Backbone atoms as SQL, in Angstrom:
CREATE TABLE atoms (id INTEGER PRIMARY KEY, chain TEXT, resi INTEGER, resn TEXT, atom TEXT, x REAL, y REAL, z REAL);
INSERT INTO atoms VALUES
  (1, 'A', 1, 'MET', 'N', 3.274, -20.265, -1.060),
  (2, 'A', 1, 'MET', 'CA', 4.020, -19.246, -0.359),
  (3, 'A', 1, 'MET', 'C', 3.977, -19.539, 1.132),
  (4, 'A', 2, 'GLU', 'N', 5.129, -19.641, 1.736),
  (5, 'A', 2, 'GLU', 'CA', 5.209, -19.823, 3.175),
  (6, 'A', 2, 'GLU', 'C', 5.476, -18.480, 3.830),
  (7, 'A', 3, 'MET', 'N', 4.892, -18.291, 5.006),
  (8, 'A', 3, 'MET', 'CA', 5.163, -17.073, 5.760),
  (9, 'A', 3, 'MET', 'C', 6.547, -17.170, 6.381),
  (10, 'A', 4, 'LEU', 'N', 7.105, -16.033, 6.638),
  (11, 'A', 4, 'LEU', 'CA', 8.436, -15.960, 7.227),
  (12, 'A', 4, 'LEU', 'C', 8.429, -16.488, 8.656),
  (13, 'A', 5, 'PRO', 'N', 9.592, -16.878, 9.174),
  (14, 'A', 5, 'PRO', 'CA', 9.680, -17.261, 10.583),
  (15, 'A', 5, 'PRO', 'C', 9.345, -16.075, 11.489),
  (16, 'A', 6, 'GLY', 'N', 8.898, -16.377, 12.684),
  (17, 'A', 6, 'GLY', 'CA', 8.453, -15.356, 13.628),
  (18, 'A', 6, 'GLY', 'C', 9.411, -14.198, 13.864),
  (19, 'A', 7, 'PRO', 'N', 10.706, -14.457, 14.082),
  (20, 'A', 7, 'PRO', 'CA', 11.619, -13.329, 14.303),
  (21, 'A', 7, 'PRO', 'C', 11.686, -12.374, 13.103),
  (22, 'A', 8, 'TYR', 'N', 11.608, -12.908, 11.897),
  (23, 'A', 8, 'TYR', 'CA', 11.644, -12.039, 10.715),
  (24, 'A', 8, 'TYR', 'C', 10.326, -11.290, 10.540),
  (25, 'A', 9, 'ILE', 'N', 9.226, -11.905, 10.912),
  (26, 'A', 9, 'ILE', 'CA', 7.932, -11.190, 10.881),
  (27, 'A', 9, 'ILE', 'C', 8.014, -9.973, 11.792),
  (28, 'A', 10, 'ARG', 'N', 8.515, -10.164, 13.005),
  (29, 'A', 10, 'ARG', 'CA', 8.623, -9.048, 13.953),
  (30, 'A', 10, 'ARG', 'C', 9.529, -7.946, 13.406),
  (31, 'A', 11, 'VAL', 'N', 10.618, -8.317, 12.771),
  (32, 'A', 11, 'VAL', 'CA', 11.535, -7.319, 12.210),
  (33, 'A', 11, 'VAL', 'C', 10.838, -6.524, 11.111),
  (34, 'A', 12, 'TYR', 'N', 10.128, -7.202, 10.219),
  (35, 'A', 12, 'TYR', 'CA', 9.473, -6.488, 9.123),
  (36, 'A', 12, 'TYR', 'C', 8.272, -5.687, 9.590),
  (37, 'A', 13, 'VAL', 'N', 7.591, -6.132, 10.624),
  (38, 'A', 13, 'VAL', 'CA', 6.506, -5.328, 11.203),
  (39, 'A', 13, 'VAL', 'C', 7.091, -4.044, 11.791),
  (40, 'A', 14, 'TRP', 'N', 8.189, -4.157, 12.512),
  (41, 'A', 14, 'TRP', 'CA', 8.834, -2.992, 13.099),
  (42, 'A', 14, 'TRP', 'C', 9.325, -2.032, 12.013),
  (43, 'A', 15, 'ARG', 'N', 10.002, -2.544, 11.008),
  (44, 'A', 15, 'ARG', 'CA', 10.515, -1.680, 9.937),
  (45, 'A', 15, 'ARG', 'C', 9.379, -1.016, 9.159),
  (46, 'A', 16, 'THR', 'N', 8.320, -1.777, 8.879),
  (47, 'A', 16, 'THR', 'CA', 7.172, -1.202, 8.171),
  (48, 'A', 16, 'THR', 'C', 6.550, -0.094, 8.996),
  (49, 'A', 17, 'THR', 'N', 6.413, -0.308, 10.287),
  (50, 'A', 17, 'THR', 'CA', 5.835, 0.709, 11.157),
  (51, 'A', 17, 'THR', 'C', 6.685, 1.975, 11.141),
  (52, 'A', 18, 'LEU', 'N', 8.000, 1.829, 11.203),
  (53, 'A', 18, 'LEU', 'CA', 8.875, 3.002, 11.188),
  (54, 'A', 18, 'LEU', 'C', 8.759, 3.781, 9.880),
  (55, 'A', 19, 'VAL', 'N', 8.781, 3.084, 8.755),
  (56, 'A', 19, 'VAL', 'CA', 8.684, 3.767, 7.456),
  (57, 'A', 19, 'VAL', 'C', 7.305, 4.407, 7.291),
  (58, 'A', 20, 'TRP', 'N', 6.259, 3.702, 7.695),
  (59, 'A', 20, 'TRP', 'CA', 4.897, 4.205, 7.560),
  (60, 'A', 20, 'TRP', 'C', 4.693, 5.458, 8.413),
  (61, 'A', 21, 'VAL', 'N', 5.171, 5.423, 9.661),
  (62, 'A', 21, 'VAL', 'CA', 5.041, 6.584, 10.543),
  (63, 'A', 21, 'VAL', 'C', 5.842, 7.758, 9.969),
  (64, 'A', 22, 'ALA', 'N', 7.030, 7.506, 9.471),
  (65, 'A', 22, 'ALA', 'CA', 7.834, 8.576, 8.876),
  (66, 'A', 22, 'ALA', 'C', 7.135, 9.192, 7.667),
  (67, 'A', 23, 'LEU', 'N', 6.539, 8.364, 6.829),
  (68, 'A', 23, 'LEU', 'CA', 5.818, 8.892, 5.662),
  (69, 'A', 23, 'LEU', 'C', 4.682, 9.802, 6.092),
  (70, 'A', 24, 'HIS', 'N', 3.921, 9.380, 7.080),
  (71, 'A', 24, 'HIS', 'CA', 2.786, 10.187, 7.533),
  (72, 'A', 24, 'HIS', 'C', 3.243, 11.400, 8.336),
  (73, 'A', 25, 'ALA', 'N', 4.346, 11.300, 9.037),
  (74, 'A', 25, 'ALA', 'CA', 4.834, 12.436, 9.816),
  (75, 'A', 25, 'ALA', 'C', 5.379, 13.538, 8.914),
  (76, 'A', 26, 'PHE', 'N', 6.043, 13.157, 7.833),
  (77, 'A', 26, 'PHE', 'CA', 6.652, 14.145, 6.957),
  (78, 'A', 26, 'PHE', 'C', 5.725, 14.627, 5.842),
  (79, 'A', 27, 'SER', 'N', 4.563, 14.017, 5.707),
  (80, 'A', 27, 'SER', 'CA', 3.658, 14.456, 4.643),
  (81, 'A', 27, 'SER', 'C', 2.926, 15.740, 5.021),
  (82, 'A', 28, 'ARG', 'N', 2.869, 16.074, 6.318),
  (83, 'A', 28, 'ARG', 'CA', 2.258, 17.300, 6.856),
  (84, 'A', 28, 'ARG', 'C', 0.762, 17.372, 6.674),
  (85, 'A', 29, 'SER', 'N', 0.171, 16.428, 6.008),
  (86, 'A', 29, 'SER', 'CA', -1.280, 16.400, 5.894),
  (87, 'A', 29, 'SER', 'C', -1.711, 14.950, 5.810),
  (88, 'A', 30, 'LEU', 'N', -2.830, 14.672, 6.393),
  (89, 'A', 30, 'LEU', 'CA', -3.355, 13.312, 6.347),
  (90, 'A', 30, 'LEU', 'C', -4.303, 13.202, 5.164),
  (91, 'A', 31, 'ASN', 'N', -3.770, 12.756, 4.058),
  (92, 'A', 31, 'ASN', 'CA', -4.567, 12.562, 2.861),
  (93, 'A', 31, 'ASN', 'C', -5.116, 11.143, 2.901),
  (94, 'A', 32, 'PHE', 'N', -6.418, 11.021, 2.996),
  (95, 'A', 32, 'PHE', 'CA', -7.024, 9.718, 3.176),
  (96, 'A', 32, 'PHE', 'C', -7.529, 9.092, 1.878),
  (97, 'A', 33, 'SER', 'N', -7.047, 9.560, 0.761),
  (98, 'A', 33, 'SER', 'CA', -7.504, 8.964, -0.489),
  (99, 'A', 33, 'SER', 'C', -6.879, 7.585, -0.672),
  (100, 'A', 34, 'PHE', 'N', -7.550, 6.765, -1.436),
  (101, 'A', 34, 'PHE', 'CA', -7.053, 5.415, -1.700),
  (102, 'A', 34, 'PHE', 'C', -5.749, 5.480, -2.484),
  (103, 'A', 35, 'ARG', 'N', -5.633, 6.436, -3.383),
  (104, 'A', 35, 'ARG', 'CA', -4.415, 6.589, -4.173),
  (105, 'A', 35, 'ARG', 'C', -3.220, 6.910, -3.279),
  (106, 'A', 36, 'ALA', 'N', -3.412, 7.794, -2.294),
  (107, 'A', 36, 'ALA', 'CA', -2.327, 8.138, -1.372),
  (108, 'A', 36, 'ALA', 'C', -1.923, 6.926, -0.544),
  (109, 'A', 37, 'PHE', 'N', -2.902, 6.143, -0.130),
  (110, 'A', 37, 'PHE', 'CA', -2.609, 4.930, 0.632),
  (111, 'A', 37, 'PHE', 'C', -1.795, 3.951, -0.212),
  (112, 'A', 38, 'MET', 'N', -2.186, 3.737, -1.454),
  (113, 'A', 38, 'MET', 'CA', -1.487, 2.798, -2.325),
  (114, 'A', 38, 'MET', 'C', -0.067, 3.287, -2.640),
  (115, 'A', 39, 'LEU', 'N', 0.090, 4.582, -2.862),
  (116, 'A', 39, 'LEU', 'CA', 1.428, 5.127, -3.124),
  (117, 'A', 39, 'LEU', 'C', 2.334, 4.977, -1.903),
  (118, 'A', 40, 'ALA', 'N', 1.792, 5.245, -0.717),
  (119, 'A', 40, 'ALA', 'CA', 2.576, 5.084, 0.511),
  (120, 'A', 40, 'ALA', 'C', 2.949, 3.621, 0.719),
  (121, 'A', 41, 'LEU', 'N', 2.024, 2.724, 0.432),
  (122, 'A', 41, 'LEU', 'CA', 2.300, 1.298, 0.592),
  (123, 'A', 41, 'LEU', 'C', 3.331, 0.825, -0.429),
  (124, 'A', 42, 'ALA', 'N', 3.226, 1.291, -1.662),
  (125, 'A', 42, 'ALA', 'CA', 4.198, 0.917, -2.694),
  (126, 'A', 42, 'ALA', 'C', 5.588, 1.445, -2.338),
  (127, 'A', 43, 'PHE', 'N', 5.659, 2.675, -1.839),
  (128, 'A', 43, 'PHE', 'CA', 6.938, 3.239, -1.430),
  (129, 'A', 43, 'PHE', 'C', 7.536, 2.450, -0.272),
  (130, 'A', 44, 'THR', 'N', 6.706, 2.082, 0.689),
  (131, 'A', 44, 'THR', 'CA', 7.170, 1.302, 1.841),
  (132, 'A', 44, 'THR', 'C', 7.713, -0.045, 1.392),
  (133, 'A', 45, 'ILE', 'N', 6.998, -0.721, 0.499),
  (134, 'A', 45, 'ILE', 'CA', 7.449, -2.022, -0.006),
  (135, 'A', 45, 'ILE', 'C', 8.786, -1.874, -0.731),
  (136, 'A', 46, 'ALA', 'N', 8.885, -0.862, -1.589),
  (137, 'A', 46, 'ALA', 'CA', 10.126, -0.664, -2.345),
  (138, 'A', 46, 'ALA', 'C', 11.302, -0.381, -1.414),
  (139, 'A', 47, 'VAL', 'N', 11.108, 0.472, -0.434),
  (140, 'A', 47, 'VAL', 'CA', 12.196, 0.818, 0.489),
  (141, 'A', 47, 'VAL', 'C', 12.622, -0.405, 1.291),
  (142, 'A', 48, 'LEU', 'N', 11.665, -1.164, 1.790),
  (143, 'A', 48, 'LEU', 'CA', 12.008, -2.309, 2.623),
  (144, 'A', 48, 'LEU', 'C', 12.616, -3.459, 1.813),
  (145, 'A', 49, 'LEU', 'N', 12.184, -3.644, 0.572),
  (146, 'A', 49, 'LEU', 'CA', 12.820, -4.667, -0.259),
  (147, 'A', 49, 'LEU', 'C', 14.249, -4.272, -0.629),
  (148, 'A', 50, 'LEU', 'N', 14.467, -2.988, -0.906),
  (149, 'A', 50, 'LEU', 'CA', 15.828, -2.522, -1.170),
  (150, 'A', 50, 'LEU', 'C', 16.704, -2.691, 0.073),
  (151, 'A', 51, 'ASP', 'N', 16.141, -2.422, 1.234),
  (152, 'A', 51, 'ASP', 'CA', 16.886, -2.608, 2.470),
  (153, 'A', 51, 'ASP', 'C', 17.211, -4.084, 2.702),
  (154, 'A', 52, 'ALA', 'N', 16.268, -4.957, 2.392),
  (155, 'A', 52, 'ALA', 'CA', 16.511, -6.398, 2.543),
  (156, 'A', 52, 'ALA', 'C', 17.602, -6.867, 1.592),
  (157, 'A', 53, 'GLU', 'N', 17.631, -6.325, 0.377),
  (158, 'A', 53, 'GLU', 'CA', 18.703, -6.660, -0.563),
  (159, 'A', 53, 'GLU', 'C', 20.047, -6.136, -0.065),
  (160, 'A', 54, 'ARG', 'N', 20.040, -4.930, 0.473),
  (161, 'A', 54, 'ARG', 'CA', 21.272, -4.323, 0.963),
  (162, 'A', 54, 'ARG', 'C', 21.850, -5.122, 2.122),
  (163, 'A', 55, 'ARG', 'N', 20.987, -5.626, 2.984),
  (164, 'A', 55, 'ARG', 'CA', 21.433, -6.398, 4.143),
  (165, 'A', 55, 'ARG', 'C', 21.648, -7.879, 3.811),
  (166, 'A', 56, 'SER', 'N', 21.379, -8.277, 2.612),
  (167, 'A', 56, 'SER', 'CA', 21.462, -9.672, 2.143),
  (168, 'A', 56, 'SER', 'C', 20.464, -10.586, 2.849),
  (169, 'A', 57, 'GLU', 'N', 19.429, -10.001, 3.451),
  (170, 'A', 57, 'GLU', 'CA', 18.380, -10.802, 4.079),
  (171, 'A', 57, 'GLU', 'C', 17.562, -11.533, 3.031),
  (172, 'A', 58, 'ARG', 'N', 17.346, -10.881, 1.937),
  (173, 'A', 58, 'ARG', 'CA', 16.534, -11.458, 0.865),
  (174, 'A', 58, 'ARG', 'C', 17.173, -12.755, 0.359),
  (175, 'A', 59, 'ARG', 'N', 18.468, -12.718, 0.147),
  (176, 'A', 59, 'ARG', 'CA', 19.187, -13.902, -0.317),
  (177, 'A', 59, 'ARG', 'C', 19.213, -14.989, 0.757),
  (178, 'A', 60, 'PHE', 'N', 19.412, -14.587, 2.006),
  (179, 'A', 60, 'PHE', 'CA', 19.423, -15.530, 3.125),
  (180, 'A', 60, 'PHE', 'C', 18.070, -16.238, 3.246),
  (181, 'A', 61, 'LEU', 'N', 16.996, -15.464, 3.174),
  (182, 'A', 61, 'LEU', 'CA', 15.660, -16.062, 3.279),
  (183, 'A', 61, 'LEU', 'C', 15.354, -16.942, 2.072),
  (184, 'A', 62, 'ALA', 'N', 15.831, -16.550, 0.900),
  (185, 'A', 62, 'ALA', 'CA', 15.629, -17.381, -0.289),
  (186, 'A', 62, 'ALA', 'C', 16.348, -18.710, -0.134),
  (187, 'A', 63, 'ASN', 'N', 17.528, -18.703, 0.461),
  (188, 'A', 63, 'ASN', 'CA', 18.251, -19.953, 0.700),
  (189, 'A', 63, 'ASN', 'C', 17.541, -20.840, 1.709),
  (190, 'A', 64, 'LEU', 'N', 16.773, -20.234, 2.600),
  (191, 'A', 64, 'LEU', 'CA', 15.984, -21.004, 3.564),
  (192, 'A', 64, 'LEU', 'C', 14.652, -21.472, 2.980),
  (193, 'A', 65, 'GLY', 'N', 14.328, -21.018, 1.777),
  (194, 'A', 65, 'GLY', 'CA', 13.107, -21.449, 1.111),
  (195, 'A', 65, 'GLY', 'C', 11.948, -20.490, 1.235),
  (196, 'A', 66, 'PHE', 'N', 12.208, -19.248, 1.627),
  (197, 'A', 66, 'PHE', 'CA', 11.151, -18.253, 1.759),
  (198, 'A', 66, 'PHE', 'C', 11.277, -17.252, 0.627),
  (199, 'A', 67, 'SER', 'N', 10.184, -16.997, -0.036),
  (200, 'A', 67, 'SER', 'CA', 10.225, -16.138, -1.217),
  (201, 'A', 67, 'SER', 'C', 10.051, -14.671, -0.852),
  (202, 'A', 68, 'ARG', 'N', 10.236, -13.824, -1.851),
  (203, 'A', 68, 'ARG', 'CA', 10.023, -12.387, -1.699),
  (204, 'A', 68, 'ARG', 'C', 8.562, -12.094, -1.373),
  (205, 'A', 69, 'ALA', 'N', 7.673, -12.972, -1.813),
  (206, 'A', 69, 'ALA', 'CA', 6.249, -12.771, -1.539),
  (207, 'A', 69, 'ALA', 'C', 5.948, -12.805, -0.046),
  (208, 'A', 70, 'GLY', 'N', 6.693, -13.572, 0.715),
  (209, 'A', 70, 'GLY', 'CA', 6.504, -13.604, 2.166),
  (210, 'A', 70, 'GLY', 'C', 6.860, -12.272, 2.803),
  (211, 'A', 71, 'ILE', 'N', 7.919, -11.649, 2.320),
  (212, 'A', 71, 'ILE', 'CA', 8.312, -10.335, 2.815),
  (213, 'A', 71, 'ILE', 'C', 7.252, -9.308, 2.458),
  (214, 'A', 72, 'VAL', 'N', 6.805, -9.342, 1.210),
  (215, 'A', 72, 'VAL', 'CA', 5.791, -8.392, 0.755),
  (216, 'A', 72, 'VAL', 'C', 4.484, -8.595, 1.518),
  (217, 'A', 73, 'ALA', 'N', 4.112, -9.832, 1.801),
  (218, 'A', 73, 'ALA', 'CA', 2.881, -10.094, 2.558),
  (219, 'A', 73, 'ALA', 'C', 2.968, -9.509, 3.960),
  (220, 'A', 74, 'ALA', 'N', 4.098, -9.648, 4.611),
  (221, 'A', 74, 'ALA', 'CA', 4.268, -9.075, 5.950),
  (222, 'A', 74, 'ALA', 'C', 4.151, -7.553, 5.908),
  (223, 'A', 75, 'ILE', 'N', 4.744, -6.936, 4.886),
  (224, 'A', 75, 'ILE', 'CA', 4.679, -5.480, 4.756),
  (225, 'A', 75, 'ILE', 'C', 3.256, -5.030, 4.430),
  (226, 'A', 76, 'LEU', 'N', 2.592, -5.729, 3.515),
  (227, 'A', 76, 'LEU', 'CA', 1.217, -5.367, 3.147),
  (228, 'A', 76, 'LEU', 'C', 0.270, -5.460, 4.326),
  (229, 'A', 77, 'LEU', 'N', 0.347, -6.535, 5.063),
  (230, 'A', 77, 'LEU', 'CA', -0.554, -6.708, 6.201),
  (231, 'A', 77, 'LEU', 'C', -0.310, -5.652, 7.275),
  (232, 'A', 78, 'THR', 'N', 0.942, -5.362, 7.547),
  (233, 'A', 78, 'THR', 'CA', 1.258, -4.356, 8.564),
  (234, 'A', 78, 'THR', 'C', 0.835, -2.964, 8.117),
  (235, 'A', 79, 'GLY', 'N', 1.176, -2.600, 6.899),
  (236, 'A', 79, 'GLY', 'CA', 0.812, -1.277, 6.385),
  (237, 'A', 79, 'GLY', 'C', -0.689, -1.081, 6.312),
  (238, 'A', 80, 'SER', 'N', -1.413, -2.102, 5.887),
  (239, 'A', 80, 'SER', 'CA', -2.871, -2.002, 5.814),
  (240, 'A', 80, 'SER', 'C', -3.478, -1.871, 7.205),
  (241, 'A', 81, 'ALA', 'N', -2.980, -2.640, 8.166),
  (242, 'A', 81, 'ALA', 'CA', -3.496, -2.563, 9.532),
  (243, 'A', 81, 'ALA', 'C', -3.229, -1.185, 10.135),
  (244, 'A', 82, 'LEU', 'N', -2.051, -0.638, 9.906),
  (245, 'A', 82, 'LEU', 'CA', -1.737, 0.688, 10.426),
  (246, 'A', 82, 'LEU', 'C', -2.626, 1.756, 9.809),
  (247, 'A', 83, 'GLU', 'N', -2.876, 1.647, 8.524),
  (248, 'A', 83, 'GLU', 'CA', -3.727, 2.629, 7.839),
  (249, 'A', 83, 'GLU', 'C', -5.166, 2.549, 8.347),
  (250, 'A', 84, 'ILE', 'N', -5.667, 1.354, 8.556),
  (251, 'A', 84, 'ILE', 'CA', -7.035, 1.188, 9.071),
  (252, 'A', 84, 'ILE', 'C', -7.142, 1.779, 10.471),
  (253, 'A', 85, 'VAL', 'N', -6.160, 1.507, 11.314),
  (254, 'A', 85, 'VAL', 'CA', -6.184, 2.059, 12.676),
  (255, 'A', 85, 'VAL', 'C', -6.132, 3.579, 12.636),
  (256, 'A', 86, 'LEU', 'N', -5.281, 4.151, 11.788),
  (257, 'A', 86, 'LEU', 'CA', -5.201, 5.601, 11.677),
  (258, 'A', 86, 'LEU', 'C', -6.530, 6.192, 11.234),
  (259, 'A', 87, 'ARG', 'N', -7.141, 5.587, 10.243),
  (260, 'A', 87, 'ARG', 'CA', -8.430, 6.095, 9.755),
  (261, 'A', 87, 'ARG', 'C', -9.521, 5.983, 10.803),
  (262, 'A', 88, 'LEU', 'N', -9.533, 4.886, 11.554),
  (263, 'A', 88, 'LEU', 'CA', -10.532, 4.728, 12.601),
  (264, 'A', 88, 'LEU', 'C', -10.337, 5.748, 13.719),
  (265, 'A', 89, 'VAL', 'N', -9.096, 6.009, 14.054),
  (266, 'A', 89, 'VAL', 'CA', -8.811, 6.942, 15.147),
  (267, 'A', 89, 'VAL', 'C', -9.091, 8.376, 14.748),
  (268, 'A', 90, 'THR', 'N', -8.755, 8.761, 13.535),
  (269, 'A', 90, 'THR', 'CA', -8.858, 10.171, 13.155),
  (270, 'A', 90, 'THR', 'C', -10.226, 10.556, 12.616),
  (271, 'A', 91, 'ARG', 'N', -10.702, 9.863, 11.606),
  (272, 'A', 91, 'ARG', 'CA', -11.932, 10.331, 10.968),
  (273, 'A', 91, 'ARG', 'C', -12.947, 9.252, 10.678),
  (274, 'A', 92, 'GLY', 'N', -12.592, 8.030, 10.818),
  (275, 'A', 92, 'GLY', 'CA', -13.509, 6.967, 10.493),
  (276, 'A', 92, 'GLY', 'C', -13.281, 6.451, 9.079),
  (277, 'A', 93, 'LEU', 'N', -13.618, 5.214, 8.840),
  (278, 'A', 93, 'LEU', 'CA', -13.404, 4.598, 7.535),
  (279, 'A', 93, 'LEU', 'C', -14.296, 5.171, 6.455),
  (280, 'A', 94, 'ALA', 'N', -15.504, 5.571, 6.792),
  (281, 'A', 94, 'ALA', 'CA', -16.459, 6.033, 5.788),
  (282, 'A', 94, 'ALA', 'C', -16.063, 7.375, 5.185),
  (283, 'A', 95, 'ASN', 'N', -15.281, 8.174, 5.897),
  (284, 'A', 95, 'ASN', 'CA', -14.905, 9.483, 5.399),
  (285, 'A', 95, 'ASN', 'C', -13.708, 9.471, 4.467),
  (286, 'A', 96, 'GLY', 'N', -13.009, 8.337, 4.380),
  (287, 'A', 96, 'GLY', 'CA', -11.794, 8.292, 3.564),
  (288, 'A', 96, 'GLY', 'C', -12.075, 7.692, 2.300);
């Protein structure tokens, strides 16, 4: 699996951040359970992959030799980093 080119990494980091912030802003409560984190991450991945299909980015990247796994890896790393930062800022990792 090859990682995406830098400009696409930045785009997916930005999109993941927007979806992740929207999920946490509209949830009205900060649920720090692992299940809530996994559901939010799965929803973010699904939304962003559907968006990539809609924009034909997925097909374009596949023609360049980059797989869907590269997109998912960028989303996973960004979403996990955002969740860790949120937990550290609000309550700490041990409390979640």
